[in-house]
C-alpha positions as CSV (number, residue, x, y, z in Angstrom):
1,M,0.0,0.0,0.0
2,K,2.8,2.4,0.9
3,V,4.6,1.7,-2.4
4,H,1.4,2.6,-4.4
5,L,1.0,5.8,-2.4
6,K,4.6,6.8,-3.0
7,E,4.2,6.2,-6.7
8,A,1.0,8.3,-6.8
9,L,2.7,11.1,-5.0
10,R,5.7,10.9,-7.4
11,I,3.5,11.2,-10.5
12,S,1.4,14.0,-8.9
13,G,4.6,15.9,-8.0
14,I,6.0,15.6,-11.5
15,Y,2.7,16.7,-13.0
16,A,2.5,19.7,-10.6
17,G,6.1,20.7,-11.2
18,V,5.9,20.5,-15.0
19,S,2.6,22.4,-14.9
20,A,4.0,25.2,-12.7
21,L,7.1,25.4,-14.8
22,W,5.1,25.7,-18.0
23,I,2.9,28.4,-16.6
24,F,5.8,30.4,-15.2
25,L,7.9,30.2,-18.4
26,S,5.0,30.7,-20.9
27,D,3.6,33.7,-19.0
28,G,7.1,35.3,-18.8
29,L,7.6,34.8,-22.6
30,V,4.2,36.3,-23.4
31,T,4.9,39.3,-21.2
32,T,8.3,39.8,-22.7
33,F,7.6,39.5,-26.4
34,A,3.9,40.3,-26.9
35,R,2.4,43.8,-26.6
36,D,-0.7,43.6,-28.8
37,P,-3.8,42.4,-26.9
38,E,-5.0,40.3,-29.9
39,V,-1.6,38.6,-30.1
40,I,-1.6,37.9,-26.4
41,T,-5.1,36.4,-26.7
42,A,-4.0,34.1,-29.6
43,I,-0.8,33.1,-27.8
44,S,-2.7,32.3,-24.6
45,M,-5.0,30.0,-26.6
46,Y,-2.0,28.1,-28.2
47,K,-0.3,28.1,-24.8
48,G,-3.3,26.2,-23.4
49,W,-3.2,23.6,-26.2
50,G,0.6,23.4,-25.8
51,F,0.0,22.7,-22.1
52,V,-2.4,19.9,-22.9
53,L,0.0,18.4,-25.4
54,L,3.0,18.6,-23.1
55,T,1.1,17.0,-20.1
56,S,-0.3,14.3,-22.4
57,I,3.2,13.4,-23.6
58,M,4.5,13.5,-20.0
59,L,1.6,11.2,-18.8
60,F,2.1,8.9,-21.7
61,F,5.8,8.2,-20.8
62,L,5.0,8.0,-17.1
63,L,2.1,5.5,-17.6
64,K,4.1,3.6,-20.2
65,N,7.0,3.1,-17.8
66,R,4.6,2.2,-15.0
67,L,2.6,-0.3,-17.1
68,E,5.9,-1.9,-18.3
69,A,7.0,-2.2,-14.7
70,L,3.6,-3.8,-13.8
71,A,3.8,-6.2,-16.7
72,A,7.3,-7.2,-15.8
73,A,6.2,-7.7,-12.2
74,S,3.2,-9.7,-13.3
75,Q,5.4,-11.9,-15.5
76,E,7.8,-12.4,-12.6
77,N,4.9,-13.2,-10.2
78,A,3.5,-15.7,-12.8
79,R,6.9,-17.3,-13.1
80,L,7.3,-17.5,-9.3
81,L,3.8,-18.9,-9.0
82,S,4.5,-21.5,-11.6
83,E,7.8,-22.4,-10.0
84,T,6.1,-22.6,-6.6
85,Q,3.3,-24.8,-7.9
86,R,5.9,-27.0,-9.6
87,Q,7.9,-27.3,-6.5
88,L,4.8,-27.9,-4.5
89,A,3.8,-30.7,-6.9
90,S,7.3,-32.2,-6.5
91,I,7.0,-32.1,-2.8
92,Q,3.6,-33.6,-2.9
93,A,4.9,-36.3,-5.2
94,L,7.8,-37.0,-2.9
95,H,5.4,-37.1,0.1
96,S,3.2,-39.6,-1.7
97,I,6.2,-41.9,-2.3
98,D,7.3,-41.5,1.3
99,T,3.8,-42.4,2.5
100,A,3.7,-45.4,0.2
101,I,7.0,-46.6,1.5
102,I,5.9,-46.3,5.1
103,E,2.5,-48.0,4.6
104,S,3.6,-50.9,2.4
105,I,7.2,-51.9,3.0
106,A,7.9,-53.8,-0.2
107,D,4.7,-53.6,-2.2
108,Q,4.8,-53.5,-6.0
109,G,2.7,-50.4,-5.8
110,V,5.5,-48.5,-4.2
111,F,7.8,-49.0,-7.3
112,D,5.0,-48.3,-9.8
113,L,4.1,-45.1,-8.0
114,T,7.7,-44.0,-7.8
115,L,8.3,-44.5,-11.6
116,D,5.1,-42.8,-12.5
117,T,6.2,-39.8,-10.4
118,I,9.7,-39.8,-11.8
119,V,8.5,-39.9,-15.4
120,Q,6.1,-37.0,-14.7
121,Q,8.4,-34.8,-12.6
122,L,11.6,-35.3,-14.6
123,K,9.8,-34.9,-17.9
124,I,11.2,-38.1,-19.4
125,D,9.5,-40.7,-21.6
126,A,10.3,-44.0,-19.8
127,A,11.9,-45.4,-16.7
128,S,12.6,-48.8,-15.1
129,L,13.8,-50.2,-11.8
130,L,16.1,-53.2,-11.8
131,Y,17.1,-55.2,-8.7
132,R,20.1,-57.5,-8.3
133,G,20.4,-59.5,-5.2
134,P,23.7,-59.9,-3.3
135,K,24.3,-63.4,-4.8
136,E,22.7,-63.0,-8.1
137,S,24.2,-62.2,-11.5
138,N,21.1,-61.2,-13.4
139,F,18.8,-58.3,-12.8
140,E,15.2,-58.6,-11.8
141,L,12.8,-56.1,-13.2
142,L,10.6,-54.6,-10.4
143,S,8.7,-52.0,-12.5
144,A,8.8,-50.3,-15.9
145,R,6.9,-47.4,-17.4
146,G,6.7,-46.3,-21.0
147,V,8.8,-49.2,-22.3
148,S,8.5,-52.9,-23.0
149,T,9.4,-55.0,-19.9
150,A,10.9,-57.8,-22.0
151,T,13.2,-55.3,-23.8
152,I,14.4,-53.8,-20.5
153,V,15.2,-57.3,-19.0
154,A,17.0,-58.4,-22.1
155,M,19.1,-55.2,-22.3
156,A,20.0,-55.3,-18.6
157,N,21.1,-58.9,-18.8
158,C,22.9,-58.6,-22.1
159,K,26.1,-60.5,-21.3
160,E,28.6,-58.2,-22.9
161,N,27.0,-54.8,-23.4
162,S,24.8,-54.3,-20.3
163,L,24.6,-50.6,-19.6
164,A,22.9,-51.3,-16.2
165,R,25.7,-53.6,-15.2
166,R,28.3,-51.0,-16.3
167,A,26.6,-48.4,-14.1
168,L,26.6,-50.7,-11.1
169,E,30.2,-51.6,-11.6
170,V,31.3,-47.9,-11.9
171,G,29.2,-46.9,-8.9
172,K,28.0,-43.6,-10.4
173,P,25.4,-42.4,-12.9
174,Y,26.1,-43.5,-16.4
175,I,24.6,-41.1,-19.0
176,M,24.7,-41.9,-22.7
177,G,23.8,-38.9,-24.8
178,R,22.8,-41.1,-27.6
179,L,21.6,-44.7,-27.1
180,D,23.0,-45.8,-30.4
181,E,26.6,-45.1,-29.1
182,G,28.8,-48.0,-28.2
183,S,28.4,-51.7,-28.9
184,S,25.2,-53.0,-30.3
185,C,22.7,-55.1,-28.4
186,E,19.5,-56.6,-29.8
187,A,17.4,-55.2,-26.9
188,R,19.0,-51.8,-27.3
189,D,18.2,-51.9,-31.0
190,R,14.5,-52.4,-30.1
191,L,14.6,-49.3,-27.8
192,L,16.1,-47.3,-30.7
193,A,13.2,-48.6,-32.9
194,E,10.8,-47.2,-30.3
195,G,12.5,-43.8,-30.7
196,M,14.5,-43.7,-27.4
197,E,17.6,-41.6,-27.8
198,V,19.0,-40.6,-24.4
199,Y,19.8,-43.2,-21.7
200,C,20.7,-42.7,-18.1
201,A,21.5,-45.5,-15.5
202,V,21.7,-44.5,-11.8
203,P,23.2,-47.2,-9.5
204,L,21.3,-47.8,-6.2
205,A,23.4,-48.8,-3.3
206,S,23.2,-48.7,0.5
207,K,26.1,-49.0,3.0
208,G,28.5,-49.9,0.1
209,E,26.2,-52.8,-1.1
210,A,24.9,-52.5,-4.6
211,L,21.1,-53.1,-4.8
212,G,20.1,-52.3,-8.3
213,V,19.8,-49.7,-11.1
214,M,17.2,-47.0,-12.0
215,E,17.1,-46.4,-15.8
216,L,15.8,-43.3,-17.5
217,F,14.9,-42.9,-21.2
218,S,14.1,-39.9,-23.4
219,R,13.1,-39.6,-27.0
220,R,14.7,-36.2,-27.3
221,P,18.1,-34.8,-26.2
222,F,18.1,-32.8,-23.0
223,D,20.6,-31.0,-20.9
224,P,19.6,-31.5,-17.2
225,A,19.7,-28.4,-15.1
226,A,21.0,-28.4,-11.5
227,E,17.4,-28.5,-10.2
228,W,16.7,-31.6,-12.3
229,N,19.7,-33.4,-10.8
230,E,18.6,-32.4,-7.3
231,Y,15.1,-34.0,-7.9
232,L,16.8,-37.0,-9.4
233,A,19.0,-37.4,-6.3
234,M,15.9,-37.2,-4.0
235,F,14.1,-39.8,-6.1
236,V,17.2,-42.0,-6.0
237,G,17.2,-41.7,-2.2
238,Q,13.6,-42.8,-1.9
239,V,14.0,-45.7,-4.3
240,T,17.1,-46.8,-2.3
241,I,14.9,-46.8,0.9
242,A,12.3,-48.9,-0.9
243,F,15.0,-51.3,-2.1
244,N,16.4,-51.6,1.4
245,N,13.0,-52.3,2.8
246,M,12.4,-54.9,0.1
247,E,15.8,-56.6,0.8
248,M,15.0,-56.6,4.5
249,V,11.7,-58.3,3.9
250,R,13.3,-60.8,1.5
251,K,16.0,-61.7,4.0
252,L,13.3,-62.3,6.6
253,E,11.3,-64.4,4.2
254,R,14.5,-66.4,3.4
255,S,15.1,-66.9,7.1
256,N,11.5,-67.8,7.7
257,E,11.7,-70.3,4.8
258,G,14.7,-71.9,6.4
259,L,13.0,-72.2,9.7
260,V,9.9,-73.7,8.1
261,K,12.1,-76.3,6.3
262,A,13.8,-77.1,9.6
263,Y,10.5,-77.4,11.4
264,D,9.0,-79.6,8.7
265,A,12.1,-81.8,8.6
266,T,11.7,-82.3,12.3
267,I,8.1,-83.2,11.8
268,E,9.0,-85.7,9.1
269,T,11.7,-87.2,11.3
270,L,9.3,-87.5,14.3
271,S,6.6,-89.1,12.0
272,F,9.1,-91.6,10.8
273,A,10.2,-92.4,14.4
274,L,6.5,-93.0,15.4
275,D,5.9,-95.3,12.4
276,L,9.0,-97.3,13.2
277,K,7.3,-98.1,16.5
278,D,3.7,-98.7,15.3
279,H,4.0,-99.7,11.7
280,G,7.5,-101.1,11.3
281,T,9.4,-99.6,8.4
282,N,6.5,-99.1,6.0
283,W,6.3,-95.4,6.9
284,H,2.5,-95.3,6.9
285,S,2.4,-91.6,7.8
286,K,4.4,-90.6,4.7
287,R,2.3,-92.8,2.4
288,V,-1.1,-91.5,3.6
289,T,0.3,-87.9,3.6
290,D,1.3,-88.1,0.0
291,L,-2.1,-89.5,-1.1
292,T,-3.9,-86.9,1.1
293,M,-2.0,-84.1,-0.5
294,L,-2.9,-85.4,-4.0
295,L,-6.6,-85.6,-3.1
296,A,-6.6,-82.2,-1.4
297,R,-5.0,-80.6,-4.5
298,S,-7.6,-82.2,-6.8
299,M,-10.3,-80.6,-4.6
300,G,-8.8,-77.1,-5.2
301,I,-6.9,-76.7,-1.9
302,A,-3.6,-74.8,-2.3
303,G,-1.1,-72.5,-0.5
304,D,-0.8,-72.4,3.2
305,R,-3.9,-74.6,3.7
306,L,-2.2,-77.4,1.8
307,S,1.0,-77.0,3.9
308,Q,-1.1,-77.3,7.1
309,I,-2.7,-80.5,5.8
310,W,0.7,-81.9,5.1
311,R,1.8,-81.2,8.7
312,G,-1.4,-82.5,10.2
313,A,-1.3,-85.7,8.1
314,M,2.3,-86.3,9.1
315,L,1.4,-86.0,12.8
316,H,-2.0,-87.6,12.7
317,D,-0.9,-90.4,15.1
318,I,1.3,-88.2,17.3
319,G,-1.1,-88.8,20.2
320,K,-0.3,-92.5,20.2
321,I,2.9,-91.6,22.2
322,G,0.6,-91.5,25.2
323,I,-0.9,-95.0,24.5
324,P,0.7,-97.9,26.4
325,D,2.7,-100.3,24.2
326,S,0.7,-103.2,25.6
327,I,-2.3,-101.7,23.8
328,L,-0.6,-100.1,20.8
329,L,1.4,-103.2,19.8
330,K,-1.2,-105.8,20.8
331,P,-1.3,-108.4,18.0
332,G,-5.0,-109.2,18.3
333,A,-8.2,-107.2,18.5
334,L,-8.6,-104.7,21.3
335,N,-11.3,-105.2,24.0
336,N,-13.7,-102.4,24.9
337,E,-11.4,-101.0,27.7
338,E,-8.4,-101.1,25.4
339,M,-10.3,-99.4,22.6
340,A,-11.4,-96.6,25.0
341,A,-7.8,-96.0,25.9
342,M,-6.7,-96.1,22.2
343,R,-9.3,-93.5,21.3
344,K,-7.7,-91.1,23.6
345,H,-4.8,-90.6,21.2
346,T,-6.7,-87.9,19.3
347,V,-7.2,-85.9,22.6
348,Y,-3.5,-86.4,23.5
349,A,-2.6,-85.1,20.0
350,Y,-4.7,-82.0,20.6
351,Q,-3.1,-81.5,24.1
352,M,0.4,-81.8,22.6
353,L,0.1,-79.8,19.4
354,S,-2.2,-77.0,20.7
355,R,0.7,-75.7,22.7
356,I,2.7,-75.1,19.6
357,D,1.7,-71.9,17.7
358,Y,3.3,-73.1,14.6
359,L,1.1,-76.2,14.5
360,A,-2.1,-74.6,15.7
361,Q,-3.7,-74.6,12.2
362,A,-2.6,-78.3,11.6
363,L,-4.7,-79.7,14.4
364,D,-7.7,-80.6,12.3
365,I,-6.4,-83.9,11.2
366,P,-4.7,-85.2,14.4
367,Y,-7.8,-84.2,16.4
368,A,-10.6,-85.0,14.1
369,H,-9.6,-87.7,11.6
370,H,-11.7,-90.3,13.5
371,E,-14.9,-88.3,13.4
372,K,-17.6,-89.7,11.1
373,W,-20.0,-88.0,8.7
374,D,-23.1,-89.4,10.6
375,G,-21.8,-88.2,14.0
376,S,-20.8,-91.6,15.4
377,G,-17.1,-90.9,15.5
378,Y,-14.8,-89.7,18.2
379,P,-13.6,-87.8,20.2
380,R,-16.3,-85.1,19.9
381,G,-19.0,-86.8,17.9
382,L,-18.9,-84.1,15.1
383,R,-21.4,-84.5,12.3
384,G,-21.3,-83.6,8.6
385,E,-19.6,-80.3,7.7
386,D,-18.9,-79.6,11.3
387,I,-16.0,-81.9,10.8
388,P,-13.0,-79.9,9.3
389,L,-12.6,-80.5,5.6
390,A,-8.9,-81.6,6.1
391,A,-10.0,-84.3,8.5
392,R,-12.8,-85.5,6.1
393,I,-10.3,-85.8,3.3
394,F,-7.7,-87.6,5.4
395,A,-10.3,-90.0,6.9
396,V,-10.9,-91.5,3.4
397,I,-7.2,-91.9,2.7
398,D,-6.4,-93.3,6.2
399,V,-9.1,-96.0,6.1
400,Y,-8.2,-96.9,2.5
401,D,-4.5,-97.3,3.5
402,A,-5.4,-99.3,6.6
403,L,-7.7,-101.7,4.6
404,T,-5.0,-102.3,2.0
405,S,-2.2,-102.8,4.5
406,D,-1.3,-105.9,6.5
407,R,-2.3,-105.8,10.2
408,P,-1.2,-108.2,13.0
409,Y,-4.7,-109.5,13.2
410,R,-5.6,-109.7,9.5
411,P,-4.0,-109.6,6.0
412,A,-4.4,-106.6,3.6
413,W,-7.6,-106.4,1.6
414,A,-7.6,-106.5,-2.1
415,T,-7.9,-103.1,-3.8
416,D,-11.4,-103.7,-5.3
417,K,-12.7,-104.9,-1.9
418,A,-11.3,-101.8,-0.1
419,L,-12.7,-99.4,-2.7
420,A,-16.1,-101.1,-2.4
421,E,-16.0,-100.5,1.4
422,I,-15.0,-96.9,0.9
423,K,-18.0,-96.3,-1.5
424,S,-20.4,-98.1,0.9
425,Q,-19.4,-95.8,3.7
426,A,-20.2,-92.6,1.8
427,G,-22.8,-90.7,3.8
428,R,-22.1,-92.7,7.0
429,H,-18.4,-92.7,7.8
430,F,-17.2,-90.4,5.0
431,D,-18.2,-87.2,3.3
432,P,-19.9,-88.2,0.0
433,A,-18.3,-85.3,-1.8
434,V,-14.8,-86.4,-0.7
435,V,-15.5,-90.0,-1.7
436,D,-16.5,-88.8,-5.2
437,A,-13.3,-86.8,-5.4
438,F,-11.3,-89.8,-4.3
439,F,-12.7,-92.0,-7.0
440,A,-12.3,-89.2,-9.6
441,L,-8.6,-89.1,-8.5
442,L,-8.2,-92.8,-8.9
443,A,-9.4,-92.5,-12.4
444,T,-6.2,-90.6,-13.2
445,E,-2.9,-92.3,-13.8
446,E,-1.2,-90.3,-11.0
447,G,-3.9,-91.1,-8.5
448,M,-4.0,-94.8,-9.3
449,D,-0.2,-95.1,-9.2
450,M,-0.1,-93.3,-5.8
451,A,-3.0,-95.4,-4.3
452,S,-1.3,-98.7,-5.5
453,R,1.9,-98.0,-3.5
454,G,2.4,-99.6,-0.2
């Protein structure tokens, strides 16, 4: 406000000074050189028009200068506004990436969002993120934008002319002003065919350990300014954080996989030890587990549920540890009292395994594989679909294996007789849907081959 007031006072002062000077000088000249009243009147008229002309010229130049100053200031303000908006957009983009990194440690969306932002903010045509693990020789493509993924992978893993590998070895950004420079590579030729001209590879490393490469592509030459390089450095920092997070998660996953394998190997060993005591060297548990897994897969079960079925099947008789050998190894049929004691093995299994968090989801088979579809089973007398599906699947396999295996008190049944018994028990002992799936499996070569082993 004060600036505008000063400007107004300045213009008014100039106008007043010029006006006063004009009046003083013109009146003095008239008085000095004119005596005739008519001449004085004529001169006074022209003097007035001269005053108007003079002040108009003066105001023209004053306003012209002022308007030019305002236009320059307006352009500068527009430039500053555009710059501020661009910087704000960059800050918001960086914040979005930060938020994505925090909320999803190693999610694919983080890398996709980062590349979308890089392409937009750095005004380039394409970009890719390549990861190379500590013990790996080839690059893994995590994300790509604006370019064929197959082309990027092929170019990065080109044995002799990999620009990404060169950047990783040098340890600093590798910029190729023209992509057609240097040795040829089929994948690079495909990029050239897509119109890519400028290539930039930025190595990503943390604590001296190389993690991967960020590649940038442009269809037109460019000379990056200092600000462009600053933004690139910020994006590289964020991508490095995301890579670190991903590597941390992968290390945890590898460690967890190692623990799972160790646990499962222990389960397998324990199962084998139990079978040595109860079934000799036939490894009954391994046999029924393999066939149970085959049947479960044929019924659409996969992933972790399948893994839990494997563990439960392997440990289905773990509760027999609590059964006296006089009952467990009795060569003849069990009496009622002995049978009551034998039936407790499912409860013992629950009591043992429920204390182990790792095996909590594998309890269905050890605890419920003696339940029957009609509710006459044990230990809880469950009926129909109240019986866990894993236990319903295993029950068919367990009985089939028992019928077709020698027992101290009877020889093995023939396959046809055992299958007829399984079919007759559908809707009573077994889930009819599982029995149907079992016979459908036996109709396949793999299923019949597995079922005939023993």
